[in-house]
Structure formats: structure tokens, C-alpha cells
C-alpha positions in Angstrom: -10.5 -42.3 45.0 -13.8 -43.7 43.5 -13.4 -45.9 40.5 -15.1 -43.5 38.0 -13.1 -40.6 39.3 -9.9 -42.6 38.9 -10.8 -43.6 35.3 -11.6 -39.9 34.5 -8.2 -38.9 36.0 -6.4 -41.4 33.8 -8.4 -40.3 30.8 -7.3 -36.7 31.3 -3.7 -37.8 31.7 -3.9 -39.8 28.5 -5.3 -36.8 26.6 -2.6 -34.5 27.9 0.2 -37.0 27.1 -1.1 -37.3 23.5 -1.3 -33.6 23.0 0.4 -32.9 19.6 3.6 -31.0 19.6 3.4 -27.4 18.3 3.9 -27.3 14.5 7.1 -25.6 13.4 8.2 -23.6 10.4 10.4 -26.3 8.9 12.0 -24.2 6.1 14.6 -24.1 3.4 16.3 -21.0 2.1 15.6 -21.5 -1.6 18.5 -19.9 -3.6 17.7 -17.7 -6.6 19.2 -19.0 -9.8 19.5 -18.1 -13.5 16.7 -20.4 -14.4 13.0 -20.9 -14.0 12.1 -23.9 -11.8 9.6 -26.8 -12.2 8.2 -29.7 -10.3 11.5 -31.7 -10.4 13.2 -28.9 -8.5 10.5 -28.9 -5.8 10.4 -32.6 -5.1 13.6 -32.6 -3.0 12.1 -29.9 -0.9 9.0 -32.0 -0.3 11.3 -35.1 0.3 13.1 -33.3 3.1 9.7 -32.6 4.7 10.0 -28.9 4.5 6.7 -27.0 4.8 8.1 -23.5 4.1 10.6 -21.9 1.7 12.2 -18.6 1.9 12.2 -17.0 -1.6 15.0 -14.5 -1.9 15.0 -11.8 -4.6 18.1 -9.6 -4.6 19.1 -5.9 -4.8 22.7 -4.8 -5.4 24.8 -2.0 -4.0 28.3 -1.0 -5.3 29.9 -0.6 -1.9 29.1 0.0 1.8 28.8 3.8 1.3 26.8 3.7 -2.0 23.2 4.8 -1.5 21.5 3.3 -4.6 20.1 -0.2 -4.7 19.8 -1.8 -8.1 16.9 -4.3 -8.3 14.4 -6.1 -10.5 16.4 -5.5 -13.7 16.9 -7.7 -16.8 20.6 -7.8 -15.9 19.9 -10.0 -12.8 19.4 -13.7 -12.6 15.8 -14.7 -13.2 15.3 -15.9 -9.6 16.6 -12.6 -8.2 13.8 -10.6 -9.9 10.1 -10.1 -9.1 9.0 -12.3 -12.0 11.4 -15.0 -11.0 10.3 -14.9 -7.3 6.7 -15.1 -8.4 7.4 -18.1 -10.7 9.3 -19.9 -7.9 6.4 -19.2 -5.5 3.9 -20.6 -8.0 5.8 -23.9 -8.3 6.4 -24.2 -4.5 2.7 -23.6 -3.9 1.7 -26.5 -6.2 3.3 -28.7 -3.5 1.7 -26.9 -0.6 4.9 -25.3 0.5 4.3 -22.0 2.4 6.3 -18.9 1.6 8.4 -16.3 3.3 9.6 -13.6 0.9 13.0 -12.4 2.0 14.4 -9.7 -0.1 18.2 -9.4 0.4 21.0 -7.0 -0.5 24.3 -8.0 -2.0 27.2 -5.6 -1.6 29.9 -5.9 -4.3 32.7 -8.3 -3.3 30.4 -9.7 -0.6 31.0 -7.1 2.0 28.8 -7.4 5.1 25.5 -5.6 4.8 25.5 -4.8 8.5 28.2 -2.2 7.8 26.2 -0.3 5.2 26.4 3.3 6.4 26.2 6.7 4.6 28.5 9.6 5.3 26.1 12.5 4.8 22.4 13.3 5.1 21.9 13.5 1.3 23.1 10.0 0.8 21.0 8.7 3.7 17.9 10.1 2.1 18.9 8.5 -1.2 19.4 5.2 0.4 16.1 5.4 2.3 14.2 6.2 -1.0 16.0 3.4 -2.8 15.4 0.8 0.0 11.8 1.8 0.2 11.4 1.2 -3.5 13.1 -2.1 -3.2 11.2 -3.5 -0.2 7.8 -2.2 -1.2 8.3 -3.9 -4.6 8.3 -7.2 -2.8 5.8 -6.3 -0.1 3.4 -5.8 -3.1 4.4 -9.2 -4.4 3.9 -10.8 -1.0 0.4 -9.3 -1.0 -0.3 -10.5 -4.5 0.7 -14.1 -3.9 -0.6 -14.1 -0.3 2.7 -15.1 1.2 2.5 -16.3 4.7 5.5 -14.3 5.8 7.5 -11.3 4.7 10.9 -10.3 5.9 11.5 -6.6 5.9 15.3 -6.8 5.7 18.4 -8.9 6.4 21.4 -8.0 8.6 21.3 -4.2 8.3 22.3 -3.1 11.8 24.1 0.2 10.9 21.3 1.3 8.7 18.8 0.6 11.5 21.0 2.1 14.2 21.4 5.4 12.3 17.9 5.7 10.9 15.3 4.3 13.4 12.6 6.8 12.4 12.9 5.7 8.8 12.4 2.0 9.8 9.3 2.8 11.9 7.8 4.7 9.0 8.8 1.9 6.5 7.0 -0.7 8.6 3.8 1.3 8.4 4.2 1.5 4.6 4.7 -2.2 4.4 1.6 -2.9 6.5 -0.4 -0.7 4.2 0.5 -3.0 1.3 0.7 -6.4 3.0 -1.4 -7.8 5.9 0.5 -11.1 6.5 3.1 -11.9 9.2 6.2 -9.8 9.4 9.8 -10.4 10.6 13.3 -9.0 10.2 16.4 -11.1 9.8 18.8 -9.8 12.5 22.3 -11.1 12.6 23.1 -13.4 15.6 24.9 -10.6 17.4 22.4 -7.9 16.4 19.0 -9.0 17.4 19.3 -7.9 21.1 19.5 -4.3 19.8 16.9 -4.3 17.1 14.4 -1.5 18.1 11.2 -2.4 16.4 10.4 -6.0 17.4 7.1 -4.8 19.0 5.9 -3.9 15.4 6.6 -7.3 13.9 5.2 -10.8 14.5 8.4 -12.8 14.9 11.9 -12.0 16.3 14.0 -13.1 13.4 17.5 -14.3 14.0 20.2 -15.4 11.6 21.5 -18.0 14.0 25.2 -18.2 13.5 26.1 -18.3 17.2 29.5 -19.8 18.1 29.0 -23.0 20.0 32.3 -24.9 20.0 36.0 -24.4 19.3 36.6 -28.0 18.5 37.8 -29.2 15.1 35.0 -31.8 15.1 32.5 -30.6 17.7 30.5 -33.2 19.5 26.7 -32.9 20.0 27.4 -32.7 23.8 29.9 -29.8 23.4 27.5 -27.9 21.2 24.6 -28.4 23.6 26.8 -26.9 26.3 27.8 -24.1 24.0 24.2 -23.2 23.3 23.2 -22.7 27.0 24.1 -19.1 27.4 22.9 -18.1 24.0 19.6 -19.9 24.5 18.9 -18.0 27.7 19.5 -14.6 26.0 17.2 -15.7 23.1 14.5 -16.9 25.4 14.7 -13.6 27.4 14.2 -11.6 24.2 11.1 -13.7 23.4 9.7 -13.1 26.9 10.5 -9.4 26.9 8.7 -8.7 23.6 6.1 -11.5 23.9 7.1 -12.7 20.4 8.1 -16.1 19.1 11.7 -16.6 17.9 12.2 -17.5 14.2 15.6 -18.5 12.9 15.4 -16.7 9.5 18.6 -18.5 8.7 20.4 -21.3 10.5 23.0 -23.9 9.4 26.6 -24.9 9.5 29.3 -25.5 6.9 30.6 -29.1 6.4 34.1 -28.0 7.5 36.6 -28.3 10.4 35.7 -26.0 13.3 32.1 -25.5 11.9 30.8 -24.4 15.3 33.6 -21.8 16.1 32.6 -19.0 13.7 29.6 -20.3 11.8 29.1 -17.1 9.9 32.4 -17.4 8.0 31.7 -18.3 4.4 35.1 -17.7 2.7 36.8 -20.4 0.8 40.0 -20.4 3.0 38.1 -22.8 5.2 38.0 -25.8 2.9 38.7 -29.0 5.0 35.6 -31.1 4.5 34.1 -32.4 7.8 30.7 -33.9 7.4 30.5 -35.0 11.0 31.0 -31.5 12.3 28.1 -30.2 10.2 25.8 -33.0 11.4 26.7 -32.7 15.1 26.3 -28.9 15.2 22.9 -29.2 13.4 21.7 -31.9 15.7 22.5 -29.8 18.8 20.6 -26.9 17.4 17.6 -29.0 16.8 17.8 -30.5 20.3 18.2 -27.1 21.8 15.3 -25.3 20.1 12.8 -27.3 18.1 10.6 -28.5 21.0 10.4 -25.1 22.7 6.9 -23.6 22.4 8.4 -20.1 22.2 10.4 -21.1 19.1 8.6 -20.9 15.8 11.1 -22.8 13.6 13.7 -21.8 11.0 15.1 -21.9 7.4 18.1 -24.0 6.7 20.8 -22.1 4.8 20.9 -22.9 1.9 19.0 -24.9 -0.6 19.8 -25.0 -4.3 17.1 -25.7 -7.0 19.2 -28.3 -8.9 19.4 -30.8 -6.1 21.2 -33.6 -7.9 24.2 -31.3 -8.5 24.2 -29.5 -5.2 26.4 -30.1 -2.2 27.7 -33.7 -1.9 30.3 -35.3 0.2 33.2 -33.2 -1.2 31.4 -29.9 -0.6 32.7 -27.6 2.2 30.0 -25.0 2.1 26.6 -24.5 3.9 24.2 -26.5 1.9 23.0 -29.8 3.5 22.1 -31.3 0.1 23.4 -34.8 -0.6 25.3 -34.9 2.7 24.6 -36.9 5.9 23.0 -33.9 7.5 20.2 -33.9 4.9 18.9 -37.1 6.5 19.0 -35.5 9.9 16.9 -32.6 8.7 14.4 -34.8 7.0 13.9 -36.8 10.2 13.6 -33.6 12.3 11.2 -31.9 9.9 9.0 -35.0 9.7 8.7 -35.1 13.5 6.9 -31.7 13.7 5.0 -31.5 10.5 1.6 -29.7 10.6 
């Protein structure tokens, strides 16, 4: 090979090796509270190197068979309302944090939203009208604040399974109000059956996949536990030609954190910070460098950081726990 050709070849290799990694959505799920927020509440989000926040207004249903969603009322916490969501977004924007608006439903006593299912046609029609009012309220807000992302629903499998025509029509109504990127937050065992991914921009997954049965799972065990799930997730991305977004991900700081990561009841209360850190590290190692993976939103992040989480806390938040440093390092590695 002639010298100039050899030098050119080395230059090409150098350029390729220096190619920047794909920027990720390094998000936090910013929990709605009673209060307005200010700069002091946003600084910890910046400090953890997040570039996105999911802002989550809420609607409420009395039970799984009740068709009316109560939303945007003065009886709700401030952060759960439209005005509250808008105020949160304004403060987050001041620190260049991008936004996903993710309206959610709470069923009284915390029953699983995936089981919302009406018993007759009249109630289905009422639910459809009520959900349309709820979701378009926040699609309008997403348009007003120019949110980068809008999530059209969270873990509503039975509703979608029973009423697919409604959801197709609803997506068209949302697109008429808002022209940004769309996703839906499917539960980890639901996303394979969600019928409308072709109409959205991201395949959204609440990523509570079981990865280890150990009391204190090791990173190696969790990496092994991810292999089958990862292949299924990748296949869905290829099938629909859409990137995967973890609309929620995270683990509790408890024993057996990788066994049933979706469990949130307080009967699991044996603090295990190492379990939370190891499961989270394995998730990062499995997904964050894949070009078909868009990123995700850690569940969950409270506005009052200094009083959130801590080493005696057995719930999901990473705040003031060893895993927070891991997230900070990971998010820094793939900043835009």
C-alpha cells in the first residue's frame, strides 16, 4: 500500500473510532406534588445529568369498572393539574431539560390500570369520552409548551384490547392538536400485543422485566436474565422499525429487587441498596449503547430531593442512595 493511501486509511479509521455515541433520552419521572417548584428543585435533576423529565398530571377513577375520569380539578394536588404541569415544565425548561408529558390514571386503592374494563357498551362509550377529554387536555398543553414528547396512555391493556378502533381514532385526534413525537407506555408484559405502534414514534415500555430470583442479584446474573427479554424487545423494534423507549425503568432498594420489579407494596421492606444498584447497572449495560434503544425515564424522582429516598428507603426512588451516583455517571456518558 502506498504511503499516502495508508495514511488516508488510518485517518478514516481514526474518524470512525471517534464517532460520537448516539445521544440518549436520559430521563427522570418527575413526581407531581402539592407544591409549585423552583430552581432549587431542578438543580438535583441537572446534577444527575438528566436531559429529559417526564411530567405526570393525573386523572382518577373510582374503580376498575367505573367509566368517568376526574381530572384537572382544584381538589387535586397542584402538580397533578394542567396549571401545575405547566409550571413544572416552565421551571424545567429554564435548565434546558426536555419534556415528555405523560398523563396517568390512578385507580382508587392503587388497583392496576391494565385491568380497567367496562361491562357494557354504554359504560365503554362514557369511558371513551372521558379519556378523550383527559388526554386531549394534555395534548393541548403539550402543543402549547412545545413538549418534545407526549405519551398517550400508561398501562391500559384491557382498554386497548377491547376498544382498538377508539384508540386509532384517538391517535388521529391527538395528532390534530400536537405535532411532536408520540409514544405509549405499555407494561413490560403488554408491549408485544399493543396494536398501534406503527402510528407512534417510539415503542414505549415500562421495563419491569424479571431478571433474577436472587436476594441480592449480581450484575452478572441480571445480564444473563436480560438476554431473552432483550431479544424480544429488539425483535419488536425491528418489526415496527421504531426505537425502543423505556417510559419507566428502575428497581426498588429491597431484597429480591430483580424478581418481580413491578411490585410496589410495602410488604417488601427489607432494604438492600446493593440489589438496586446491581439491577440498574445491568439494565444500563444491556441497553444504553444499542442504537435501536432511545433511552428511558428512571422511576421515580421527587421534587424535594434532600428529603427523598435515603439509605433507609425501600421504594423505587434512586435519590440519596448509591444508585444515584451510578445514574449520574451513566447519564453523563451519553449526554447530547
